[in-house]
ROSE-4610 file (N, C-alpha, C; in Angstrom, 1 decimal, always signed):
// ROSE-4610
residu = [M/M/M/L/L/L/L/L/L/Q/Q/Q/Y/Y/Y/M/M/M/R/R/R/L/L/L/I/I/I/E/E/E/H/H/H/E/E/E/M/M/M/P/P/P/K/K/K/L/L/L/V/V/V/A/A/A/F/F/F/R/R/R/K/K/K/P/P/P/F/F/F/N/N/N/P/P/P/P/P/P/T/T/T/L/L/L/E/E/E/T/T/T/P/P/P/L/L/L/I/I/I/V/V/V/R/R/R/S/S/S/M/M/M/H/H/H/Y/Y/Y/Q/Q/Q/G/G/G/E/E/E/Y/Y/Y/H/H/H/P/P/P/A/A/A/T/T/T/V/V/V/K/K/K/R/R/R/V/V/V/I/I/I/V/V/V/V/V/V/P/P/P/V/V/V/N/N/N/S/S/S/L/L/L/P/P/P/L/L/L/K/K/K/G/G/G/E/E/E/K/K/K/A/A/A/I/I/I/H/H/H/K/K/K/F/F/F/K/K/K/L/L/L/L/L/L/A/A/A/G/G/G/S/S/S/R/R/R/W/W/W/T/T/T/P/P/P/D/D/D/P/P/P/P/P/P/K/K/K/D/D/D/A/A/A/G/G/G/I/I/I/S/S/S/G/G/G/L/L/L/D/D/D/D/D/D/W/W/W/G/G/G/S/S/S/G/G/G/Y/Y/Y/F/F/F/K/K/K/I/I/I/S/S/S/C/C/C/E/E/E/D/D/D/F/F/F/P/P/P/K/K/K/P/P/P/A/A/A/Q/Q/Q/N/N/N/L/L/L/K/K/K/W/W/W/A/A/A/S/S/S/D/D/D/K/K/K/L/L/L/D/D/D/K/K/K/L/L/L/V/V/V/A/A/A/I/I/I/A/A/A/N/N/N/N/N/N/P/P/P/S/S/S/D/D/D/T/T/T/F/F/F/E/E/E/D/D/D/L/L/L/P/P/P/L/L/L/D/D/D/L/L/L/R/R/R/H/H/H/V/V/V/V/V/V/S/S/S/K/K/K/I/I/I/R/R/R/K/K/K/G/G/G/K/K/K/K/K/K/G/G/G/D/D/D/H/H/H/L/L/L/G/G/G/G/G/G/R/R/R/A/A/A/F/F/F/H/H/H/R/R/R/P/P/P/S/S/S/I/I/I/L/L/L/D/D/D/F/F/F/P/P/P/K/K/K/E/E/E/W/W/W/L/L/L/P/P/P/Q/Q/Q/P/P/P/P/P/P/Q/Q/Q/S/S/S/A/A/A/T/T/T/P/P/P]
num = [1/1/1/2/2/2/3/3/3/4/4/4/5/5/5/6/6/6/7/7/7/8/8/8/9/9/9/10/10/10/11/11/11/12/12/12/13/13/13/14/14/14/15/15/15/16/16/16/17/17/17/18/18/18/19/19/19/20/20/20/21/21/21/22/22/22/23/23/23/24/24/24/25/25/25/26/26/26/27/27/27/28/28/28/29/29/29/30/30/30/31/31/31/32/32/32/33/33/33/34/34/34/35/35/35/36/36/36/37/37/37/38/38/38/39/39/39/40/40/40/41/41/41/42/42/42/43/43/43/44/44/44/45/45/45/46/46/46/47/47/47/48/48/48/49/49/49/50/50/50/51/51/51/52/52/52/53/53/53/54/54/54/55/55/55/56/56/56/57/57/57/58/58/58/59/59/59/60/60/60/61/61/61/62/62/62/63/63/63/64/64/64/65/65/65/66/66/66/67/67/67/68/68/68/69/69/69/70/70/70/71/71/71/72/72/72/73/73/73/74/74/74/75/75/75/76/76/76/77/77/77/78/78/78/79/79/79/80/80/80/81/81/81/82/82/82/83/83/83/84/84/84/85/85/85/86/86/86/87/87/87/88/88/88/89/89/89/90/90/90/91/91/91/92/92/92/93/93/93/94/94/94/95/95/95/96/96/96/97/97/97/98/98/98/99/99/99/100/100/100/101/101/101/102/102/102/103/103/103/104/104/104/105/105/105/106/106/106/107/107/107/108/108/108/109/109/109/110/110/110/111/111/111/112/112/112/113/113/113/114/114/114/115/115/115/116/116/116/117/117/117/118/118/118/119/119/119/120/120/120/121/121/121/122/122/122/123/123/123/124/124/124/125/125/125/126/126/126/127/127/127/128/128/128/129/129/129/130/130/130/131/131/131/132/132/132/133/133/133/134/134/134/135/135/135/136/136/136/137/137/137/138/138/138/139/139/139/140/140/140/141/141/141/142/142/142/143/143/143/144/144/144/145/145/145/146/146/146/147/147/147/148/148/148/149/149/149/150/150/150/151/151/151/152/152/152/153/153/153/154/154/154/155/155/155/156/156/156/157/157/157/158/158/158/159/159/159/160/160/160/161/161/161/162/162/162/163/163/163/164/164/164/165/165/165/166/166/166/167/167/167/168/168/168/169/169/169/170/170/170/171/171/171/172/172/172/173/173/173/174/174/174/175/175/175/176/176/176/177/177/177/178/178/178/179/179/179/180/180/180/181/181/181/182/182/182/183/183/183/184/184/184]
x = [-24.7/-24.4/-22.9/-22.0/-20.6/-20.3/-21.0/-20.9/-21.2/-22.3/-22.7/-21.6/-20.9/-19.8/-18.6/-18.3/-17.2/-17.4/-18.7/-19.0/-18.9/-19.3/-19.2/-17.8/-16.9/-15.5/-14.9/-15.3/-14.7/-15.2/-16.4/-17.0/-17.2/-17.5/-17.8/-16.6/-15.7/-14.6/-13.7/-13.4/-12.5/-13.0/-14.3/-14.9/-14.6/-14.2/-13.9/-12.5/-11.7/-10.4/-10.6/-11.7/-12.0/-12.1/-12.5/-12.7/-11.5/-10.4/-9.2/-8.5/-8.1/-7.4/-6.0/-5.0/-3.8/-3.9/-3.1/-3.1/-2.2/-2.7/-1.9/-2.0/-0.8/-0.9/-1.3/-1.9/-2.4/-1.2/-1.5/-0.5/-0.9/-0.1/-0.3/-1.6/-2.1/-3.4/-4.6/-4.4/-5.5/-5.1/-5.1/-4.6/-5.7/-6.9/-8.0/-8.0/-8.3/-8.5/-9.9/-10.7/-12.1/-12.2/-12.9/-13.1/-14.6/-14.9/-16.3/-16.3/-17.5/-17.7/-18.6/-18.3/-19.1/-19.3/-20.6/-20.9/-21.3/-20.6/-20.7/-22.2/-22.9/-24.3/-25.4/-25.0/-26.0/-26.3/-27.5/-27.9/-27.3/-26.8/-26.3/-26.4/-26.8/-26.9/-25.6/-24.4/-23.1/-22.6/-23.3/-22.8/-22.9/-23.8/-24.0/-23.0/-22.3/-21.4/-20.1/-19.7/-18.4/-17.6/-16.3/-15.3/-14.2/-13.9/-12.8/-11.7/-10.5/-9.3/-8.3/-7.8/-6.8/-5.8/-4.5/-3.5/-3.7/-3.6/-3.8/-2.8/-1.5/-0.5/-0.8/-1.7/-2.0/-3.2/-3.8/-4.9/-4.4/-5.2/-4.8/-5.0/-4.3/-4.4/-3.2/-3.5/-2.6/-1.8/-0.8/+0.1/-0.3/+0.5/+0.4/-0.9/-1.3/-2.5/-3.7/-3.8/-4.9/-4.9/-3.7/-3.7/-4.2/-3.8/-4.2/-5.7/-6.3/-7.7/-8.4/-7.9/-8.5/-8.6/-7.5/-7.5/-8.6/-8.7/-9.7/-11.1/-11.4/-12.7/-13.0/-12.0/-12.2/-12.6/-12.1/-12.4/-11.9/-12.8/-12.4/-12.2/-12.5/-12.2/-10.8/-10.0/-8.6/-7.8/-6.8/-5.9/-4.5/-3.6/-2.2/-1.6/-2.1/-1.6/-2.7/-2.4/-3.4/-4.3/-5.6/-6.6/-6.1/-6.4/-6.0/-6.6/-7.9/-8.6/-8.5/-7.5/-7.4/-6.5/-5.8/-4.9/-3.7/-3.2/-2.0/-0.9/+0.2/+1.4/+1.9/+2.3/+2.8/+4.2/+4.8/+6.1/+6.1/+4.9/+4.8/+5.0/+5.5/+5.6/+4.2/+3.8/+2.4/+2.2/+3.3/+3.2/+2.2/+1.1/+0.1/-1.0/-1.0/-2.0/-3.0/-4.1/-5.0/-6.4/-7.3/-8.7/-9.5/-10.5/-11.4/-12.8/-13.6/-15.1/-15.8/-17.0/-17.8/-19.2/-20.0/-21.4/-22.2/-23.3/-24.2/-25.7/-25.9/-27.3/-28.2/-27.6/-28.4/-28.5/-29.5/-29.8/-28.8/-28.1/-27.1/-25.7/-24.7/-23.3/-22.7/-23.1/-22.6/-23.0/-24.2/-24.7/-23.9/-23.6/-22.8/-21.4/-20.8/-19.5/-19.5/-20.5/-20.7/-20.8/-21.6/-21.8/-20.5/-19.8/-18.5/-17.5/-17.4/-16.4/-16.8/-18.1/-18.6/-18.2/-18.4/-18.0/-16.5/-15.7/-14.3/-13.9/-14.5/-14.3/-14.7/-15.8/-16.3/-15.3/-14.8/-13.9/-12.6/-12.1/-10.9/-11.1/-12.3/-12.6/-12.7/-13.3/-13.4/-12.0/-11.2/-9.8/-9.0/-9.1/-8.3/-8.8/-10.0/-10.5/-9.7/-9.0/-8.1/-8.8/-10.2/-10.9/-10.6/-10.6/-10.4/-9.5/-8.3/-7.4/-7.4/-8.1/-8.1/-6.8/-5.8/-4.4/-4.4/-5.2/-5.1/-5.8/-6.5/-7.1/-6.2/-6.0/-5.2/-5.9/-5.2/-5.7/-6.2/-7.5/-8.1/-7.7/-7.0/-6.5/-7.1/-8.3/-8.9/-9.3/-9.8/-10.2/-9.0/-7.9/-6.7/-6.2/-6.2/-5.8/-6.8/-8.1/-9.1/-8.9/-8.6/-8.4/-7.2/-6.1/-4.9/-5.2/-6.0/-6.3/-7.2/-8.1/-8.9/-8.1/-7.0/-6.2/-5.5/-5.3/-4.8/-3.4/-2.6/-1.2/-0.1/-0.5/+0.4/+1.0/+0.5/+1.1/+0.7/-0.3/-0.7/+0.3/+1.2/+2.1/+3.4/+4.0/+5.3/+5.4/+4.4/+4.4/+4.6/+4.2/+4.4/+3.1/+2.2/+0.9/+1.1/+2.1/+2.2/+3.6/+4.4/+5.7/+6.1/+5.8/+6.1/+7.6/+8.4/+9.8/+10.0/+11.1/+11.4/+13.0/+13.5/+14.9/+15.7/+15.0/+15.6/+15.9/+15.2/+15.4/+16.6/+17.1/+18.2/+19.4/+20.1/+21.3/+22.4/+22.9/+24.0/+25.3/+25.5/+26.8/+26.8/+25.6/+25.6/+25.9/+25.8/+26.1/+27.5/+27.8/+29.3/+30.0/+31.2/+32.0/+32.5/+32.5/+33.1/+34.6/+35.1/+36.6/+37.4/+38.4/+39.3/+40.3/+40.4/+41.4/+42.8/+43.6/+45.0/+45.8/+46.3/+47.2/+48.6/+49.6/+51.0/+51.6]
y = [-1.8/-1.8/-2.2/-1.6/-1.9/-3.3/-3.9/-5.3/-6.2/-5.8/-6.6/-6.7/-5.5/-5.5/-6.3/-6.2/-6.9/-8.4/-8.9/-10.3/-10.7/-9.8/-10.1/-10.3/-9.4/-9.5/-10.8/-11.1/-12.3/-13.6/-13.7/-15.0/-15.2/-14.1/-14.3/-14.0/-13.1/-12.7/-13.8/-14.7/-15.8/-16.8/-16.8/-17.6/-17.1/-15.8/-15.2/-15.7/-16.3/-16.8/-17.9/-18.6/-19.7/-19.1/-17.8/-17.1/-16.4/-16.4/-15.7/-16.3/-15.4/-15.8/-15.0/-15.7/-14.9/-14.0/-12.9/-11.9/-12.4/-12.4/-12.8/-11.6/-10.9/-9.8/-10.2/-9.3/-9.6/-10.1/-11.0/-11.6/-11.0/-11.5/-11.1/-11.7/-12.8/-13.4/-12.6/-11.7/-10.9/-9.4/-8.8/-7.4/-6.4/-6.8/-5.8/-5.1/-3.8/-3.0/-2.7/-3.1/-2.8/-1.8/-0.7/+0.3/+0.4/+0.6/+0.8/+1.9/+2.4/+3.4/+2.8/+3.2/+2.7/+3.9/+4.1/+5.2/+4.7/+3.7/+3.2/+3.0/+2.3/+1.9/+2.9/+4.1/+5.1/+4.8/+5.1/+4.9/+6.0/+5.7/+6.7/+6.0/+6.8/+6.1/+5.6/+6.2/+5.8/+4.5/+3.9/+2.6/+1.5/+1.5/+0.4/+0.5/+1.6/+1.9/+1.0/+0.4/-0.3/+0.2/+0.3/+0.8/-0.2/-0.5/-1.4/-0.6/-0.7/-0.1/-1.3/-1.3/-2.4/-1.8/-2.2/-1.8/-2.6/-1.9/-2.6/-3.7/-3.5/-4.5/-5.8/-5.8/-7.0/-7.8/-7.2/-7.9/-9.0/-10.0/-11.1/-10.7/-9.7/-9.3/-9.9/-10.3/-11.0/-10.0/-9.4/-8.6/-7.1/-6.4/-4.9/-4.5/-5.3/-5.0/-5.1/-6.1/-6.2/-5.1/-4.7/-3.6/-2.3/-2.0/-0.8/-0.9/-2.0/-2.2/-2.0/-2.5/-2.4/-0.9/-0.1/+1.3/+2.0/+1.7/+2.3/+2.0/+0.7/+0.3/+1.0/+1.1/+1.7/+3.2/+3.9/+5.3/+6.1/+6.9/+7.7/+7.0/+5.7/+4.9/+4.5/+4.7/+4.4/+5.8/+5.7/+6.9/+6.4/+7.2/+6.8/+6.8/+7.5/+7.5/+7.0/+6.5/+6.0/+7.0/+6.6/+7.6/+8.0/+9.2/+9.7/+9.0/+8.5/+7.8/+6.3/+5.8/+4.3/+3.7/+4.4/+3.9/+3.2/+3.7/+3.2/+4.2/+3.6/+4.5/+5.1/+6.4/+7.1/+6.6/+5.8/+5.2/+4.0/+3.4/+2.2/+2.5/+1.5/+1.7/+1.7/+2.7/+2.8/+2.0/+1.7/+0.8/+1.3/+0.6/+0.9/+1.6/+2.1/+2.9/+2.1/+2.7/+2.1/+2.2/+1.2/+1.2/+1.3/+2.1/+2.3/+2.3/+1.4/+1.3/+1.3/+1.9/+1.9/+1.6/+1.2/+1.0/+1.3/+1.9/+2.1/+2.0/+1.2/+1.2/+0.2/-0.8/-1.9/-1.7/-2.3/-2.1/-2.7/-3.8/-4.5/-4.2/-4.0/-3.8/-4.9/-6.2/-7.3/-7.3/-6.9/-6.8/-5.7/-4.6/-3.6/-4.1/-4.8/-5.3/-6.4/-7.2/-8.2/-7.6/-6.5/-5.9/-5.3/-4.6/-4.0/-5.0/-6.1/-7.2/-7.9/-8.1/-8.7/-7.8/-6.5/-5.5/-5.6/-5.7/-5.8/-7.1/-8.2/-9.4/-9.4/-8.7/-8.6/-7.7/-6.6/-5.8/-6.6/-7.4/-8.1/-9.2/-9.8/-10.8/-10.2/-9.0/-8.3/-7.9/-7.4/-6.9/-8.0/-9.2/-10.4/-11.0/-10.6/-11.2/-10.6/-11.5/-11.0/-10.6/-10.6/-10.4/-8.9/-8.0/-6.6/-6.0/-5.5/-5.0/-3.5/-2.8/-1.3/-0.7/-1.2/-0.7/+0.7/+1.0/+2.2/+3.4/+3.1/+4.2/+4.7/+6.0/+6.6/+6.6/+6.6/+6.7/+8.1/+8.2/+9.5/+9.9/+11.0/+11.4/+12.7/+13.1/+14.4/+14.4/+13.3/+13.3/+13.5/+13.1/+13.3/+14.7/+15.3/+16.7/+17.6/+17.3/+18.1/+18.1/+16.9/+16.8/+17.6/+17.6/+18.3/+19.8/+20.3/+21.7/+22.2/+21.3/+21.7/+21.8/+21.0/+21.1/+22.4/+23.2/+24.5/+24.6/+23.6/+23.6/+23.8/+24.2/+24.6/+23.4/+22.2/+21.0/+20.9/+21.7/+21.6/+22.4/+23.2/+24.0/+23.2/+23.5/+23.0/+21.5/+20.8/+19.4/+18.6/+19.2/+18.5/+17.7/+17.6/+16.9/+15.5/+14.8/+13.4/+13.1/+14.1/+13.9/+15.2/+15.2/+16.4/+16.3/+17.4/+17.3/+17.0/+16.2/+15.8/+15.9/+15.6/+15.7/+14.7/+13.6/+12.7/+13.2/+14.3/+14.9/+15.9/+16.2/+17.2/+16.7/+17.5/+17.0/+16.6/+15.4/+15.0/+15.8/+16.3/+17.0/+18.4/+18.8/+20.1/+20.0/+18.8/+18.6/+18.8/+19.4/+19.6/+18.2/+18.2/+17.0/+16.9/+15.7/+15.6/+15.8/+16.4/+16.7/+15.4/+15.4/+14.2/+14.2/+13.1/+13.0/+12.9/+13.8/+13.8/+12.8/+11.8/+10.8/+10.9/+11.1/+11.2/+10.0]
z = [+48.6/+47.2/+47.0/+47.8/+47.7/+48.0/+49.0/+49.4/+48.2/+47.5/+46.3/+45.3/+45.0/+44.0/+44.5/+45.8/+46.3/+46.2/+46.5/+46.3/+44.8/+43.9/+42.5/+42.1/+42.6/+42.3/+42.9/+44.1/+44.7/+44.1/+43.8/+43.4/+41.9/+41.1/+39.7/+38.8/+39.2/+38.3/+38.0/+39.0/+38.6/+37.6/+37.3/+36.3/+34.9/+34.8/+33.5/+33.0/+33.8/+33.3/+32.3/+32.3/+31.3/+29.9/+29.8/+28.5/+28.0/+28.7/+28.4/+27.1/+26.2/+25.0/+24.9/+24.4/+24.3/+23.1/+23.2/+22.1/+21.0/+19.8/+18.6/+17.6/+17.4/+16.5/+15.1/+14.3/+13.0/+12.1/+11.2/+10.3/+8.9/+7.9/+6.5/+6.0/+6.6/+6.2/+6.7/+7.6/+8.2/+8.1/+7.0/+6.9/+7.1/+7.3/+7.5/+8.8/+8.8/+10.0/+10.1/+11.1/+11.2/+12.4/+12.1/+13.0/+13.3/+14.6/+15.0/+16.2/+16.4/+17.5/+18.6/+19.8/+20.9/+21.9/+22.3/+23.2/+24.6/+25.1/+26.5/+26.9/+26.1/+26.4/+26.0/+25.6/+25.1/+23.7/+23.3/+21.9/+21.1/+20.0/+19.0/+17.6/+16.6/+15.2/+14.7/+15.1/+14.6/+15.1/+16.1/+16.7/+15.8/+14.8/+13.8/+12.7/+12.5/+11.4/+11.6/+10.5/+10.5/+9.3/+9.5/+8.5/+8.4/+7.1/+6.8/+6.1/+6.6/+5.9/+5.7/+4.5/+4.1/+3.2/+3.4/+2.4/+1.1/+0.0/-1.3/-1.5/-1.1/-1.2/-0.5/+0.5/+1.3/+0.7/-0.3/-0.9/-1.9/-2.1/-3.0/-4.5/-4.9/-6.3/-7.1/-8.3/-9.2/-10.1/-9.6/-10.5/-10.5/-11.2/-11.3/-12.1/-13.1/-13.8/-12.9/-12.1/-11.2/-10.1/-9.7/-8.7/-9.4/-10.6/-11.3/-11.5/-11.9/-12.1/-10.8/-9.7/-8.4/-8.0/-8.2/-7.9/-8.7/-10.0/-10.9/-10.4/-10.0/-9.5/-8.2/-7.3/-6.0/-6.1/-7.0/-7.2/-6.0/-5.4/-4.3/-3.0/-2.9/-1.7/-1.6/-2.7/-2.7/-2.5/-1.6/-1.4/-1.4/-1.9/-1.8/-0.4/+0.5/+1.9/+2.8/+4.0/+4.9/+5.4/+5.6/+6.2/+7.6/+7.9/+9.2/+10.4/+10.2/+11.3/+11.3/+10.5/+10.4/+11.4/+12.2/+13.2/+12.6/+11.4/+10.8/+11.0/+11.3/+11.5/+10.2/+10.3/+9.2/+8.8/+9.6/+9.3/+8.5/+8.3/+7.5/+6.0/+5.3/+3.8/+3.2/+2.5/+2.0/+0.7/+0.0/-1.2/-2.2/-2.5/-3.5/-2.9/-1.7/-1.1/-0.3/+0.1/+1.0/+0.5/+0.8/+0.4/+1.7/+1.7/+2.8/+2.4/+3.1/+2.8/+4.1/+4.1/+5.3/+5.0/+6.0/+5.8/+7.1/+7.0/+8.1/+7.7/+6.7/+6.1/+6.9/+7.5/+8.1/+9.6/+10.3/+11.7/+12.6/+12.2/+13.0/+12.5/+13.5/+13.1/+12.3/+12.6/+11.9/+10.4/+10.1/+8.8/+8.0/+8.6/+7.9/+7.6/+8.6/+8.3/+7.2/+7.2/+6.2/+4.8/+4.7/+3.4/+2.9/+3.8/+3.4/+3.0/+3.8/+3.4/+2.1/+1.9/+0.6/-0.6/-0.4/-1.5/-1.8/-0.7/-0.9/-1.6/-1.2/-1.9/-3.4/-3.7/-5.0/-5.9/-5.3/-6.0/-6.3/-5.4/-5.6/-6.7/-6.7/-7.7/-9.1/-9.2/-10.5/-11.0/-10.0/-10.4/-10.9/-10.3/-10.7/-12.0/-12.5/-13.8/-14.9/-15.7/-16.8/-18.1/-18.1/-19.4/-19.8/-18.9/-19.3/-18.2/-18.5/-17.5/-17.3/-18.2/-18.2/-18.1/-18.8/-18.8/-19.4/-20.4/-21.1/-20.4/-19.3/-18.5/-17.4/-17.3/-16.3/-14.9/-13.9/-12.5/-12.3/-11.8/-11.5/-10.1/-9.9/-8.6/-8.2/-8.8/-8.4/-7.0/-6.5/-5.1/-4.1/-4.5/-3.6/-3.7/-4.9/-5.1/-4.3/-4.5/-3.8/-2.3/-1.7/-0.3/+0.2/-0.7/-0.3/-0.4/-1.4/-1.5/-0.3/+0.1/+1.3/+2.6/+2.6/+3.8/+4.0/+3.0/+3.0/+3.7/+3.4/+3.9/+2.9/+1.7/+0.7/-0.1/+0.2/-0.5/-2.0/-2.4/-3.8/-4.7/-4.1/-4.8/-5.1/-6.3/-6.6/-6.7/-7.0/-7.2/-5.9/-4.8/-3.5/-3.1/-4.0/-3.7/-3.2/-3.8/-3.5/-2.8/-2.7/-2.1/-1.3/-0.1/+0.8/+1.1/+0.9/+1.3/+2.7/+3.0/+4.3/+4.4/+5.6/+5.9/+5.0/+4.5/+3.6/+2.3/+1.9/+0.6/+0.6/+1.7/+1.8/+1.1/+0.3/-0.4/+0.6/+0.5/+1.4/+1.2/-0.1/-0.3/+0.4/+0.8/+1.5/+3.0/+3.5/+4.9/+5.2/+6.4/+6.7/+6.9/+6.5/+6.7/+8.1/+8.7/+10.0/+9.9/+11.0/+10.9/+10.9/+10.1/+10.0/+11.1/+11.7/+12.8/+12.3/+12.8/+12.3/+13.0/+12.2/+12.8/+12.2/+13.0/+12.4/+11.9]
């Protein structure tokens, strides 16, 4: 058995060089993050599920009215901060928030990804339609507040729901002044 694998490595692996591609990091034209699960050959119902996460600022939306309309249409699929399981750094600028959609209704993973991307394209097209801008409707943030309350970390108190205090909020006038060097 070991000899068979050694022959495979020796004779078949060099043929894989023809399929090698250089890594190109995602650009602004490809802002989508697609997430999937794999169970190493074992059957699991979650292997067909596909999740798309995208920053709202990266979508081809035409102006602030379209962004507001997109957030209204997205409903609870929009959050002001990135989803925890999206693989997005907390250091990035969150801008207008993130949109997340998933699908596991179809038997093939590609069908689920196609459905989710079609729905995203449809939402963007409707948001860019200038016939009705929904300017007079406020943004519903109940799903965000509910998520914060369920976290039980105290962020729902004192207006910290959308702005958790950090070291950057510390008043600079309270910091000790560095000693002045005495020059005669």
